[in-house]
HTML snippet that shows the backbone in 3Dmol.js (N, CA, C, O; Angstrom):
<script src="https://3Dmol.org/build/3Dmol-min.js"></script>
<div id="view" style="width:600px;height:400px;position:relative"></div>
<script>
const pdb = `
ATOM      1  N   MET A   1       3.762  -5.190 -26.517  1.00  0.00           N
ATOM      2  CA  MET A   1       3.296  -4.130 -27.396  1.00  0.00           C
ATOM      3  C   MET A   1       2.061  -3.471 -26.779  1.00  0.00           C
ATOM      4  O   MET A   1       1.173  -4.153 -26.268  1.00  0.00           O
ATOM      5  N   ALA A   2       2.017  -2.177 -26.832  1.00  0.00           N
ATOM      6  CA  ALA A   2       0.903  -1.431 -26.243  1.00  0.00           C
ATOM      7  C   ALA A   2      -0.189  -1.199 -27.283  1.00  0.00           C
ATOM      8  O   ALA A   2       0.087  -0.886 -28.441  1.00  0.00           O
ATOM      9  N   SER A   3      -1.427  -1.359 -26.846  1.00  0.00           N
ATOM     10  CA  SER A   3      -2.581  -1.024 -27.683  1.00  0.00           C
ATOM     11  C   SER A   3      -2.920   0.440 -27.438  1.00  0.00           C
ATOM     12  O   SER A   3      -2.669   0.968 -26.355  1.00  0.00           O
ATOM     13  N   THR A   4      -3.491   1.094 -28.448  1.00  0.00           N
ATOM     14  CA  THR A   4      -3.876   2.491 -28.303  1.00  0.00           C
ATOM     15  C   THR A   4      -5.374   2.633 -28.546  1.00  0.00           C
ATOM     16  O   THR A   4      -5.920   2.100 -29.512  1.00  0.00           O
ATOM     17  N   TYR A   5      -6.021   3.363 -27.645  1.00  0.00           N
ATOM     18  CA  TYR A   5      -7.457   3.633 -27.737  1.00  0.00           C
ATOM     19  C   TYR A   5      -7.665   5.133 -27.615  1.00  0.00           C
ATOM     20  O   TYR A   5      -6.958   5.808 -26.867  1.00  0.00           O
ATOM     21  N   SER A   6      -8.638   5.651 -28.356  1.00  0.00           N
ATOM     22  CA  SER A   6      -9.039   7.047 -28.141  1.00  0.00           C
ATOM     23  C   SER A   6      -9.838   7.085 -26.841  1.00  0.00           C
ATOM     24  O   SER A   6     -10.239   6.041 -26.326  1.00  0.00           O
ATOM     25  N   THR A   7     -10.068   8.274 -26.314  1.00  0.00           N
ATOM     26  CA  THR A   7     -10.844   8.367 -25.072  1.00  0.00           C
ATOM     27  C   THR A   7     -12.246   7.803 -25.271  1.00  0.00           C
ATOM     28  O   THR A   7     -12.790   7.169 -24.368  1.00  0.00           O
ATOM     29  N   TYR A   8     -12.834   8.025 -26.439  1.00  0.00           N
ATOM     30  CA  TYR A   8     -14.171   7.498 -26.721  1.00  0.00           C
ATOM     31  C   TYR A   8     -14.133   5.972 -26.734  1.00  0.00           C
ATOM     32  O   TYR A   8     -14.987   5.325 -26.128  1.00  0.00           O
ATOM     33  N   GLU A   9     -13.149   5.394 -27.422  1.00  0.00           N
ATOM     34  CA  GLU A   9     -13.029   3.936 -27.489  1.00  0.00           C
ATOM     35  C   GLU A   9     -12.731   3.345 -26.114  1.00  0.00           C
ATOM     36  O   GLU A   9     -13.256   2.290 -25.757  1.00  0.00           O
ATOM     37  N   ALA A  10     -11.892   4.025 -25.351  1.00  0.00           N
ATOM     38  CA  ALA A  10     -11.545   3.527 -24.016  1.00  0.00           C
ATOM     39  C   ALA A  10     -12.781   3.461 -23.128  1.00  0.00           C
ATOM     40  O   ALA A  10     -12.955   2.507 -22.369  1.00  0.00           O
ATOM     41  N   LYS A  11     -13.627   4.458 -23.222  1.00  0.00           N
ATOM     42  CA  LYS A  11     -14.857   4.464 -22.429  1.00  0.00           C
ATOM     43  C   LYS A  11     -15.765   3.312 -22.856  1.00  0.00           C
ATOM     44  O   LYS A  11     -16.359   2.641 -22.011  1.00  0.00           O
ATOM     45  N   ALA A  12     -15.873   3.086 -24.149  1.00  0.00           N
ATOM     46  CA  ALA A  12     -16.765   2.048 -24.665  1.00  0.00           C
ATOM     47  C   ALA A  12     -16.227   0.636 -24.443  1.00  0.00           C
ATOM     48  O   ALA A  12     -17.007  -0.312 -24.352  1.00  0.00           O
ATOM     49  N   HIS A  13     -14.909   0.484 -24.354  1.00  0.00           N
ATOM     50  CA  HIS A  13     -14.288  -0.847 -24.261  1.00  0.00           C
ATOM     51  C   HIS A  13     -13.465  -1.018 -22.986  1.00  0.00           C
ATOM     52  O   HIS A  13     -12.444  -1.705 -22.990  1.00  0.00           O
ATOM     53  N   PHE A  14     -13.903  -0.400 -21.910  1.00  0.00           N
ATOM     54  CA  PHE A  14     -13.102  -0.414 -20.676  1.00  0.00           C
ATOM     55  C   PHE A  14     -12.869  -1.830 -20.144  1.00  0.00           C
ATOM     56  O   PHE A  14     -11.766  -2.140 -19.694  1.00  0.00           O
ATOM     57  N   SER A  15     -13.880  -2.688 -20.188  1.00  0.00           N
ATOM     58  CA  SER A  15     -13.713  -4.067 -19.708  1.00  0.00           C
ATOM     59  C   SER A  15     -12.652  -4.798 -20.523  1.00  0.00           C
ATOM     60  O   SER A  15     -11.840  -5.538 -19.967  1.00  0.00           O
ATOM     61  N   GLU A  16     -12.657  -4.597 -21.822  1.00  0.00           N
ATOM     62  CA  GLU A  16     -11.659  -5.217 -22.698  1.00  0.00           C
ATOM     63  C   GLU A  16     -10.255  -4.715 -22.342  1.00  0.00           C
ATOM     64  O   GLU A  16      -9.299  -5.490 -22.306  1.00  0.00           O
ATOM     65  N   ILE A  17     -10.148  -3.416 -22.083  1.00  0.00           N
ATOM     66  CA  ILE A  17      -8.858  -2.834 -21.709  1.00  0.00           C
ATOM     67  C   ILE A  17      -8.356  -3.457 -20.414  1.00  0.00           C
ATOM     68  O   ILE A  17      -7.180  -3.803 -20.303  1.00  0.00           O
ATOM     69  N   LEU A  18      -9.244  -3.600 -19.435  1.00  0.00           N
ATOM     70  CA  LEU A  18      -8.825  -4.194 -18.163  1.00  0.00           C
ATOM     71  C   LEU A  18      -8.382  -5.641 -18.341  1.00  0.00           C
ATOM     72  O   LEU A  18      -7.442  -6.077 -17.676  1.00  0.00           O
ATOM     73  N   ARG A  19      -9.034  -6.394 -19.218  1.00  0.00           N
ATOM     74  CA  ARG A  19      -8.600  -7.769 -19.488  1.00  0.00           C
ATOM     75  C   ARG A  19      -7.185  -7.779 -20.059  1.00  0.00           C
ATOM     76  O   ARG A  19      -6.360  -8.607 -19.673  1.00  0.00           O
ATOM     77  N   LYS A  20      -6.909  -6.859 -20.976  1.00  0.00           N
ATOM     78  CA  LYS A  20      -5.568  -6.773 -21.560  1.00  0.00           C
ATOM     79  C   LYS A  20      -4.534  -6.431 -20.492  1.00  0.00           C
ATOM     80  O   LYS A  20      -3.456  -7.024 -20.449  1.00  0.00           O
ATOM     81  N   VAL A  21      -4.868  -5.475 -19.635  1.00  0.00           N
ATOM     82  CA  VAL A  21      -3.936  -5.053 -18.587  1.00  0.00           C
ATOM     83  C   VAL A  21      -3.691  -6.195 -17.606  1.00  0.00           C
ATOM     84  O   VAL A  21      -2.555  -6.429 -17.195  1.00  0.00           O
ATOM     85  N   ARG A  22      -4.756  -6.907 -17.230  1.00  0.00           N
ATOM     86  CA  ARG A  22      -4.589  -8.062 -16.339  1.00  0.00           C
ATOM     87  C   ARG A  22      -3.706  -9.122 -16.987  1.00  0.00           C
ATOM     88  O   ARG A  22      -3.029  -9.878 -16.290  1.00  0.00           O
ATOM     89  N   GLY A  23      -3.708  -9.181 -18.312  1.00  0.00           N
ATOM     90  CA  GLY A  23      -2.866 -10.121 -19.042  1.00  0.00           C
ATOM     91  C   GLY A  23      -1.435  -9.647 -19.205  1.00  0.00           C
ATOM     92  O   GLY A  23      -0.617 -10.344 -19.805  1.00  0.00           O
ATOM     93  N   GLY A  24      -1.119  -8.468 -18.681  1.00  0.00           N
ATOM     94  CA  GLY A  24       0.255  -7.970 -18.714  1.00  0.00           C
ATOM     95  C   GLY A  24       0.538  -6.940 -19.788  1.00  0.00           C
ATOM     96  O   GLY A  24       1.676  -6.486 -19.910  1.00  0.00           O
ATOM     97  N   GLN A  25      -0.458  -6.556 -20.569  1.00  0.00           N
ATOM     98  CA  GLN A  25      -0.238  -5.586 -21.638  1.00  0.00           C
ATOM     99  C   GLN A  25      -0.408  -4.151 -21.135  1.00  0.00           C
ATOM    100  O   GLN A  25      -1.105  -3.894 -20.153  1.00  0.00           O
ATOM    101  N   ARG A  26       0.248  -3.228 -21.836  1.00  0.00           N
ATOM    102  CA  ARG A  26       0.050  -1.801 -21.579  1.00  0.00           C
ATOM    103  C   ARG A  26      -0.972  -1.270 -22.577  1.00  0.00           C
ATOM    104  O   ARG A  26      -1.056  -1.751 -23.707  1.00  0.00           O
ATOM    105  N   VAL A  27      -1.742  -0.281 -22.154  1.00  0.00           N
ATOM    106  CA  VAL A  27      -2.729   0.348 -23.035  1.00  0.00           C
ATOM    107  C   VAL A  27      -2.517   1.857 -22.966  1.00  0.00           C
ATOM    108  O   VAL A  27      -2.426   2.436 -21.883  1.00  0.00           O
ATOM    109  N   ILE A  28      -2.440   2.480 -24.131  1.00  0.00           N
ATOM    110  CA  ILE A  28      -2.282   3.932 -24.229  1.00  0.00           C
ATOM    111  C   ILE A  28      -3.642   4.531 -24.583  1.00  0.00           C
ATOM    112  O   ILE A  28      -4.341   4.023 -25.460  1.00  0.00           O
ATOM    113  N   VAL A  29      -4.013   5.611 -23.898  1.00  0.00           N
ATOM    114  CA  VAL A  29      -5.255   6.331 -24.199  1.00  0.00           C
ATOM    115  C   VAL A  29      -4.863   7.673 -24.811  1.00  0.00           C
ATOM    116  O   VAL A  29      -4.044   8.409 -24.261  1.00  0.00           O
ATOM    117  N   SER A  30      -5.462   7.973 -25.954  1.00  0.00           N
ATOM    118  CA  SER A  30      -5.118   9.225 -26.637  1.00  0.00           C
ATOM    119  C   SER A  30      -6.331  10.151 -26.706  1.00  0.00           C
ATOM    120  O   SER A  30      -7.479   9.711 -26.666  1.00  0.00           O
ATOM    121  N   TYR A  31      -6.041  11.434 -26.809  1.00  0.00           N
ATOM    122  CA  TYR A  31      -7.073  12.466 -26.947  1.00  0.00           C
ATOM    123  C   TYR A  31      -6.709  13.284 -28.179  1.00  0.00           C
ATOM    124  O   TYR A  31      -5.679  13.957 -28.200  1.00  0.00           O
ATOM    125  N   HIS A  32      -7.552  13.225 -29.200  1.00  0.00           N
ATOM    126  CA  HIS A  32      -7.284  13.879 -30.487  1.00  0.00           C
ATOM    127  C   HIS A  32      -5.930  13.451 -31.050  1.00  0.00           C
ATOM    128  O   HIS A  32      -5.172  14.272 -31.567  1.00  0.00           O
ATOM    129  N   GLY A  33      -5.638  12.149 -30.941  1.00  0.00           N
ATOM    130  CA  GLY A  33      -4.411  11.597 -31.508  1.00  0.00           C
ATOM    131  C   GLY A  33      -3.167  11.751 -30.651  1.00  0.00           C
ATOM    132  O   GLY A  33      -2.119  11.195 -30.978  1.00  0.00           O
ATOM    133  N   GLU A  34      -3.268  12.498 -29.558  1.00  0.00           N
ATOM    134  CA  GLU A  34      -2.104  12.709 -28.683  1.00  0.00           C
ATOM    135  C   GLU A  34      -2.213  11.789 -27.461  1.00  0.00           C
ATOM    136  O   GLU A  34      -3.216  11.831 -26.750  1.00  0.00           O
ATOM    137  N   PRO A  35      -1.193  10.959 -27.209  1.00  0.00           N
ATOM    138  CA  PRO A  35      -1.235  10.081 -26.031  1.00  0.00           C
ATOM    139  C   PRO A  35      -1.288  10.908 -24.742  1.00  0.00           C
ATOM    140  O   PRO A  35      -0.483  11.816 -24.537  1.00  0.00           O
ATOM    141  N   VAL A  36      -2.259  10.569 -23.875  1.00  0.00           N
ATOM    142  CA  VAL A  36      -2.415  11.323 -22.630  1.00  0.00           C
ATOM    143  C   VAL A  36      -2.342  10.443 -21.387  1.00  0.00           C
ATOM    144  O   VAL A  36      -2.146  10.949 -20.282  1.00  0.00           O
ATOM    145  N   ALA A  37      -2.498   9.127 -21.557  1.00  0.00           N
ATOM    146  CA  ALA A  37      -2.485   8.252 -20.384  1.00  0.00           C
ATOM    147  C   ALA A  37      -1.985   6.869 -20.775  1.00  0.00           C
ATOM    148  O   ALA A  37      -2.109   6.430 -21.918  1.00  0.00           O
ATOM    149  N   GLU A  38      -1.421   6.210 -19.787  1.00  0.00           N
ATOM    150  CA  GLU A  38      -0.990   4.827 -19.971  1.00  0.00           C
ATOM    151  C   GLU A  38      -1.621   3.996 -18.858  1.00  0.00           C
ATOM    152  O   GLU A  38      -1.515   4.345 -17.682  1.00  0.00           O
ATOM    153  N   ILE A  39      -2.267   2.915 -19.223  1.00  0.00           N
ATOM    154  CA  ILE A  39      -2.825   1.989 -18.241  1.00  0.00           C
ATOM    155  C   ILE A  39      -1.951   0.748 -18.306  1.00  0.00           C
ATOM    156  O   ILE A  39      -1.801   0.141 -19.366  1.00  0.00           O
ATOM    157  N   ARG A  40      -1.379   0.376 -17.179  1.00  0.00           N
ATOM    158  CA  ARG A  40      -0.456  -0.764 -17.157  1.00  0.00           C
ATOM    159  C   ARG A  40      -0.665  -1.569 -15.891  1.00  0.00           C
ATOM    160  O   ARG A  40      -1.243  -1.068 -14.927  1.00  0.00           O
ATOM    161  N   PRO A  41      -0.203  -2.812 -15.879  1.00  0.00           N
ATOM    162  CA  PRO A  41      -0.358  -3.629 -14.672  1.00  0.00           C
ATOM    163  C   PRO A  41       0.426  -3.027 -13.510  1.00  0.00           C
ATOM    164  O   PRO A  41       1.481  -2.422 -13.702  1.00  0.00           O
ATOM    165  N   LEU A  42      -0.102  -3.203 -12.310  1.00  0.00           N
ATOM    166  CA  LEU A  42       0.611  -2.759 -11.119  1.00  0.00           C
ATOM    167  C   LEU A  42       1.828  -3.639 -10.894  1.00  0.00           C
ATOM    168  O   LEU A  42       1.803  -4.835 -11.182  1.00  0.00           O
ATOM    169  N   GLU A  43       2.883  -3.044 -10.381  1.00  0.00           N
ATOM    170  CA  GLU A  43       4.065  -3.814 -10.022  1.00  0.00           C
ATOM    171  C   GLU A  43       3.860  -4.376  -8.629  1.00  0.00           C
ATOM    172  O   GLU A  43       3.332  -3.699  -7.746  1.00  0.00           O
ATOM    173  N   LYS A  44       4.275  -5.602  -8.440  1.00  0.00           N
ATOM    174  CA  LYS A  44       4.166  -6.227  -7.122  1.00  0.00           C
ATOM    175  C   LYS A  44       5.134  -5.522  -6.181  1.00  0.00           C
ATOM    176  O   LYS A  44       6.311  -5.351  -6.497  1.00  0.00           O
ATOM    177  N   GLU A  45       4.626  -5.116  -5.027  1.00  0.00           N
ATOM    178  CA  GLU A  45       5.471  -4.452  -4.043  1.00  0.00           C
ATOM    179  C   GLU A  45       6.013  -5.474  -3.059  1.00  0.00           C
ATOM    180  O   GLU A  45       5.358  -6.469  -2.749  1.00  0.00           O
ATOM    181  N   ASP A  46       7.211  -5.214  -2.578  1.00  0.00           N
ATOM    182  CA  ASP A  46       7.780  -6.054  -1.535  1.00  0.00           C
ATOM    183  C   ASP A  46       7.007  -5.836  -0.244  1.00  0.00           C
ATOM    184  O   ASP A  46       6.326  -4.824  -0.077  1.00  0.00           O
ATOM    185  N   SER A  47       7.118  -6.777   0.648  1.00  0.00           N
ATOM    186  CA  SER A  47       6.515  -6.617   1.966  1.00  0.00           C
ATOM    187  C   SER A  47       7.300  -5.555   2.729  1.00  0.00           C
ATOM    188  O   SER A  47       8.403  -5.182   2.332  1.00  0.00           O
ATOM    189  N   LEU A  48       6.731  -5.080   3.813  1.00  0.00           N
ATOM    190  CA  LEU A  48       7.409  -4.086   4.642  1.00  0.00           C
ATOM    191  C   LEU A  48       8.732  -4.644   5.144  1.00  0.00           C
ATOM    192  O   LEU A  48       9.747  -3.949   5.132  1.00  0.00           O
ATOM    193  N   ALA A  49       8.722  -5.898   5.586  1.00  0.00           N
ATOM    194  CA  ALA A  49       9.953  -6.512   6.090  1.00  0.00           C
ATOM    195  C   ALA A  49      11.011  -6.574   4.989  1.00  0.00           C
ATOM    196  O   ALA A  49      12.191  -6.334   5.247  1.00  0.00           O
ATOM    197  N   GLY A  50      10.594  -6.893   3.766  1.00  0.00           N
ATOM    198  CA  GLY A  50      11.534  -6.954   2.652  1.00  0.00           C
ATOM    199  C   GLY A  50      12.130  -5.596   2.324  1.00  0.00           C
ATOM    200  O   GLY A  50      13.327  -5.486   2.061  1.00  0.00           O
ATOM    201  N   ARG A  51      11.290  -4.555   2.338  1.00  0.00           N
ATOM    202  CA  ARG A  51      11.792  -3.198   2.070  1.00  0.00           C
ATOM    203  C   ARG A  51      12.747  -2.746   3.166  1.00  0.00           C
ATOM    204  O   ARG A  51      13.758  -2.100   2.891  1.00  0.00           O
ATOM    205  N   MET A  52      12.415  -3.098   4.435  1.00  0.00           N
ATOM    206  CA  MET A  52      13.292  -2.707   5.542  1.00  0.00           C
ATOM    207  C   MET A  52      14.642  -3.414   5.433  1.00  0.00           C
ATOM    208  O   MET A  52      15.677  -2.802   5.698  1.00  0.00           O
ATOM    209  N   GLN A  53      14.647  -4.689   5.048  1.00  0.00           N
ATOM    210  CA  GLN A  53      15.907  -5.413   4.879  1.00  0.00           C
ATOM    211  C   GLN A  53      16.742  -4.789   3.767  1.00  0.00           C
ATOM    212  O   GLN A  53      17.959  -4.662   3.900  1.00  0.00           O
ATOM    213  N   ALA A  54      16.096  -4.400   2.674  1.00  0.00           N
ATOM    214  CA  ALA A  54      16.816  -3.769   1.571  1.00  0.00           C
ATOM    215  C   ALA A  54      17.417  -2.433   2.009  1.00  0.00           C
ATOM    216  O   ALA A  54      18.546  -2.111   1.639  1.00  0.00           O
ATOM    217  N   LEU A  55      16.670  -1.653   2.796  1.00  0.00           N
ATOM    218  CA  LEU A  55      17.189  -0.373   3.290  1.00  0.00           C
ATOM    219  C   LEU A  55      18.336  -0.585   4.270  1.00  0.00           C
ATOM    220  O   LEU A  55      19.299   0.181   4.268  1.00  0.00           O
ATOM    221  N   GLU A  56      18.243  -1.617   5.109  1.00  0.00           N
ATOM    222  CA  GLU A  56      19.341  -1.934   6.026  1.00  0.00           C
ATOM    223  C   GLU A  56      20.583  -2.339   5.246  1.00  0.00           C
ATOM    224  O   GLU A  56      21.690  -1.916   5.579  1.00  0.00           O
ATOM    225  N   ALA A  57      20.409  -3.161   4.205  1.00  0.00           N
ATOM    226  CA  ALA A  57      21.541  -3.605   3.391  1.00  0.00           C
ATOM    227  C   ALA A  57      22.204  -2.428   2.676  1.00  0.00           C
ATOM    228  O   ALA A  57      23.420  -2.420   2.486  1.00  0.00           O
ATOM    229  N   ALA A  58      21.401  -1.432   2.281  1.00  0.00           N
ATOM    230  CA  ALA A  58      21.942  -0.254   1.601  1.00  0.00           C
ATOM    231  C   ALA A  58      22.551   0.748   2.574  1.00  0.00           C
ATOM    232  O   ALA A  58      23.193   1.710   2.154  1.00  0.00           O
ATOM    233  N   GLY A  59      22.353   0.527   3.875  1.00  0.00           N
ATOM    234  CA  GLY A  59      22.888   1.438   4.874  1.00  0.00           C
ATOM    235  C   GLY A  59      22.008   2.647   5.133  1.00  0.00           C
ATOM    236  O   GLY A  59      22.426   3.567   5.836  1.00  0.00           O
ATOM    237  N   SER A  60      20.806   2.667   4.587  1.00  0.00           N
ATOM    238  CA  SER A  60      19.893   3.791   4.773  1.00  0.00           C
ATOM    239  C   SER A  60      19.072   3.670   6.044  1.00  0.00           C
ATOM    240  O   SER A  60      18.447   4.639   6.475  1.00  0.00           O
ATOM    241  N   LEU A  61      19.067   2.493   6.646  1.00  0.00           N
ATOM    242  CA  LEU A  61      18.260   2.233   7.827  1.00  0.00           C
ATOM    243  C   LEU A  61      19.063   1.365   8.774  1.00  0.00           C
ATOM    244  O   LEU A  61      19.733   0.422   8.352  1.00  0.00           O
ATOM    245  N   SER A  62      18.993   1.689  10.059  1.00  0.00           N
ATOM    246  CA  SER A  62      19.669   0.839  11.045  1.00  0.00           C
ATOM    247  C   SER A  62      18.637   0.346  12.050  1.00  0.00           C
ATOM    248  O   SER A  62      17.720   1.084  12.411  1.00  0.00           O
ATOM    249  N   PRO A  63      18.781  -0.902  12.504  1.00  0.00           N
ATOM    250  CA  PRO A  63      17.803  -1.445  13.445  1.00  0.00           C
ATOM    251  C   PRO A  63      17.844  -0.704  14.775  1.00  0.00           C
ATOM    252  O   PRO A  63      18.877  -0.158  15.162  1.00  0.00           O
ATOM    253  N   SER A  64      16.723  -0.692  15.460  1.00  0.00           N
ATOM    254  CA  SER A  64      16.610  -0.027  16.752  1.00  0.00           C
ATOM    255  C   SER A  64      17.452  -0.745  17.794  1.00  0.00           C
ATOM    256  O   SER A  64      17.563  -1.971  17.782  1.00  0.00           O
ATOM    257  N   VAL A  65      18.042   0.030  18.694  1.00  0.00           N
ATOM    258  CA  VAL A  65      18.813  -0.571  19.784  1.00  0.00           C
ATOM    259  C   VAL A  65      18.052  -0.475  21.097  1.00  0.00           C
ATOM    260  O   VAL A  65      18.506  -0.995  22.116  1.00  0.00           O
ATOM    261  N   LYS A  66      16.899   0.184  21.085  1.00  0.00           N
ATOM    262  CA  LYS A  66      16.089   0.310  22.290  1.00  0.00           C
ATOM    263  C   LYS A  66      15.235  -0.942  22.462  1.00  0.00           C
ATOM    264  O   LYS A  66      14.870  -1.584  21.477  1.00  0.00           O
ATOM    265  N   PRO A  67      14.915  -1.292  23.706  1.00  0.00           N
ATOM    266  CA  PRO A  67      14.038  -2.450  23.906  1.00  0.00           C
ATOM    267  C   PRO A  67      12.629  -2.145  23.396  1.00  0.00           C
ATOM    268  O   PRO A  67      12.204  -0.990  23.374  1.00  0.00           O
ATOM    269  N   SER A  68      11.925  -3.175  22.995  1.00  0.00           N
ATOM    270  CA  SER A  68      10.567  -2.978  22.490  1.00  0.00           C
ATOM    271  C   SER A  68       9.596  -2.801  23.645  1.00  0.00           C
ATOM    272  O   SER A  68       9.904  -3.150  24.785  1.00  0.00           O
ATOM    273  N   PHE A  69       8.419  -2.257  23.347  1.00  0.00           N
ATOM    274  CA  PHE A  69       7.406  -2.043  24.370  1.00  0.00           C
ATOM    275  C   PHE A  69       6.808  -3.348  24.872  1.00  0.00           C
ATOM    276  O   PHE A  69       6.179  -3.368  25.930  1.00  0.00           O
ATOM    277  N   SER A  70       6.990  -4.433  24.138  1.00  0.00           N
ATOM    278  CA  SER A  70       6.408  -5.704  24.567  1.00  0.00           C
ATOM    279  C   SER A  70       7.058  -6.221  25.843  1.00  0.00           C
ATOM    280  O   SER A  70       6.496  -7.086  26.515  1.00  0.00           O
ATOM    281  N   SER A  71       8.240  -5.700  26.187  1.00  0.00           N
ATOM    282  CA  SER A  71       8.911  -6.155  27.406  1.00  0.00           C
ATOM    283  C   SER A  71       8.445  -5.378  28.646  1.00  0.00           C
ATOM    284  O   SER A  71       8.837  -5.721  29.761  1.00  0.00           O
ATOM    285  N   ILE A  72       7.625  -4.351  28.475  1.00  0.00           N
ATOM    286  CA  ILE A  72       7.153  -3.548  29.604  1.00  0.00           C
ATOM    287  C   ILE A  72       5.999  -4.269  30.292  1.00  0.00           C
ATOM    288  O   ILE A  72       5.046  -4.694  29.640  1.00  0.00           O
ATOM    289  N   GLN A  73       6.091  -4.403  31.604  1.00  0.00           N
ATOM    290  CA  GLN A  73       5.060  -5.053  32.405  1.00  0.00           C
ATOM    291  C   GLN A  73       4.374  -4.003  33.283  1.00  0.00           C
ATOM    292  O   GLN A  73       5.020  -3.041  33.700  1.00  0.00           O
ATOM    293  N   PRO A  74       3.076  -4.169  33.571  1.00  0.00           N
ATOM    294  CA  PRO A  74       2.405  -3.221  34.467  1.00  0.00           C
ATOM    295  C   PRO A  74       3.013  -3.291  35.864  1.00  0.00           C
ATOM    296  O   PRO A  74       3.459  -4.351  36.303  1.00  0.00           O
ATOM    297  N   ALA A  75       3.029  -2.150  36.561  1.00  0.00           N
ATOM    298  CA  ALA A  75       3.620  -2.093  37.901  1.00  0.00           C
ATOM    299  C   ALA A  75       2.848  -2.965  38.882  1.00  0.00           C
ATOM    300  O   ALA A  75       3.454  -3.665  39.694  1.00  0.00           O
ATOM    301  N   ALA A  76       1.540  -2.935  38.819  1.00  0.00           N
ATOM    302  CA  ALA A  76       0.728  -3.744  39.731  1.00  0.00           C
ATOM    303  C   ALA A  76      -0.630  -3.987  39.096  1.00  0.00           C
ATOM    304  O   ALA A  76      -1.119  -3.176  38.310  1.00  0.00           O
ATOM    305  N   HIS A  77      -1.221  -5.098  39.444  1.00  0.00           N
ATOM    306  CA  HIS A  77      -2.554  -5.414  38.949  1.00  0.00           C
ATOM    307  C   HIS A  77      -3.499  -5.404  40.139  1.00  0.00           C
ATOM    308  O   HIS A  77      -3.385  -6.228  41.046  1.00  0.00           O
ATOM    309  N   ARG A  78      -4.431  -4.463  40.125  1.00  0.00           N
ATOM    310  CA  ARG A  78      -5.398  -4.366  41.221  1.00  0.00           C
ATOM    311  C   ARG A  78      -6.782  -4.552  40.644  1.00  0.00           C
ATOM    312  O   ARG A  78      -7.249  -3.703  39.884  1.00  0.00           O
ATOM    313  N   PRO A  79      -7.455  -5.648  40.985  1.00  0.00           N
ATOM    314  CA  PRO A  79      -8.802  -5.893  40.469  1.00  0.00           C
ATOM    315  C   PRO A  79      -9.741  -4.741  40.840  1.00  0.00           C
ATOM    316  O   PRO A  79      -9.711  -4.240  41.964  1.00  0.00           O
ATOM    317  N   GLY A  80     -10.562  -4.336  39.895  1.00  0.00           N
ATOM    318  CA  GLY A  80     -11.551  -3.292  40.139  1.00  0.00           C
ATOM    319  C   GLY A  80     -11.028  -1.880  39.958  1.00  0.00           C
ATOM    320  O   GLY A  80     -11.762  -0.925  40.211  1.00  0.00           O
ATOM    321  N   ALA A  81      -9.785  -1.715  39.530  1.00  0.00           N
ATOM    322  CA  ALA A  81      -9.217  -0.373  39.391  1.00  0.00           C
ATOM    323  C   ALA A  81      -9.992   0.454  38.361  1.00  0.00           C
ATOM    324  O   ALA A  81     -10.229   1.644  38.569  1.00  0.00           O
ATOM    325  N   TYR A  82     -10.377  -0.164  37.275  1.00  0.00           N
ATOM    326  CA  TYR A  82     -11.113   0.553  36.235  1.00  0.00           C
ATOM    327  C   TYR A  82     -12.467   1.022  36.762  1.00  0.00           C
ATOM    328  O   TYR A  82     -12.877   2.152  36.496  1.00  0.00           O
ATOM    329  N   LYS A  83     -13.161   0.166  37.506  1.00  0.00           N
ATOM    330  CA  LYS A  83     -14.467   0.535  38.077  1.00  0.00           C
ATOM    331  C   LYS A  83     -14.295   1.685  39.068  1.00  0.00           C
ATOM    332  O   LYS A  83     -15.086   2.628  39.068  1.00  0.00           O
ATOM    333  N   ARG A  84     -13.258   1.610  39.917  1.00  0.00           N
ATOM    334  CA  ARG A  84     -13.015   2.700  40.873  1.00  0.00           C
ATOM    335  C   ARG A  84     -12.722   4.005  40.135  1.00  0.00           C
ATOM    336  O   ARG A  84     -13.171   5.072  40.553  1.00  0.00           O
ATOM    337  N   PHE A  85     -11.984   3.919  39.061  1.00  0.00           N
ATOM    338  CA  PHE A  85     -11.680   5.106  38.270  1.00  0.00           C
ATOM    339  C   PHE A  85     -12.969   5.718  37.716  1.00  0.00           C
ATOM    340  O   PHE A  85     -13.176   6.927  37.817  1.00  0.00           O
ATOM    341  N   LEU A  86     -13.834   4.885  37.132  1.00  0.00           N
ATOM    342  CA  LEU A  86     -15.091   5.389  36.579  1.00  0.00           C
ATOM    343  C   LEU A  86     -15.990   5.969  37.665  1.00  0.00           C
ATOM    344  O   LEU A  86     -16.630   6.999  37.457  1.00  0.00           O
ATOM    345  N   ASP A  87     -16.041   5.311  38.828  1.00  0.00           N
ATOM    346  CA  ASP A  87     -16.856   5.819  39.938  1.00  0.00           C
ATOM    347  C   ASP A  87     -16.355   7.177  40.416  1.00  0.00           C
ATOM    348  O   ASP A  87     -17.157   8.027  40.801  1.00  0.00           O
ATOM    349  N   SER A  88     -15.048   7.391  40.397  1.00  0.00           N
ATOM    350  CA  SER A  88     -14.488   8.652  40.888  1.00  0.00           C
ATOM    351  C   SER A  88     -14.779   9.812  39.934  1.00  0.00           C
ATOM    352  O   SER A  88     -14.660  10.973  40.324  1.00  0.00           O
ATOM    353  N   ARG A  89     -15.153   9.515  38.706  1.00  0.00           N
ATOM    354  CA  ARG A  89     -15.406  10.562  37.711  1.00  0.00           C
ATOM    355  C   ARG A  89     -16.828  11.087  37.776  1.00  0.00           C
ATOM    356  O   ARG A  89     -17.142  12.083  37.124  1.00  0.00           O
ATOM    357  N   GLU A  90     -17.688  10.450  38.540  1.00  0.00           N
ATOM    358  CA  GLU A  90     -19.087  10.889  38.613  1.00  0.00           C
ATOM    359  C   GLU A  90     -19.288  12.014  39.565  1.00  0.00           C
ATOM    360  O   GLU A  90     -20.412  12.488  39.732  1.00  0.00           O
TER     361      GLU A  90
END
`;
const viewer = $3Dmol.createViewer("view");
viewer.addModel(pdb, "pdb");
viewer.setStyle({}, {cartoon: {color: "spectrum"}});
viewer.zoomTo();
viewer.render();
</script>
């Protein structure tokens, strides 16, 4: 069941409203008797991996077939290359 507060009451009792919302209740805020806002608990979101799996299952997303960048190796490692680069810029 949702509690209803006027804007004046909501301002004065904001901590109480947040306690109710943290407890799972919805709170309606009204202005001159007309409901204008609803404060409710946030819904827990799935992780990125979970959302991607759901999209794959629905056929909206397909896994990449390209190799990942983690398999790329540098062509050569030459000690001091960064220092030589900086020296050449002066």
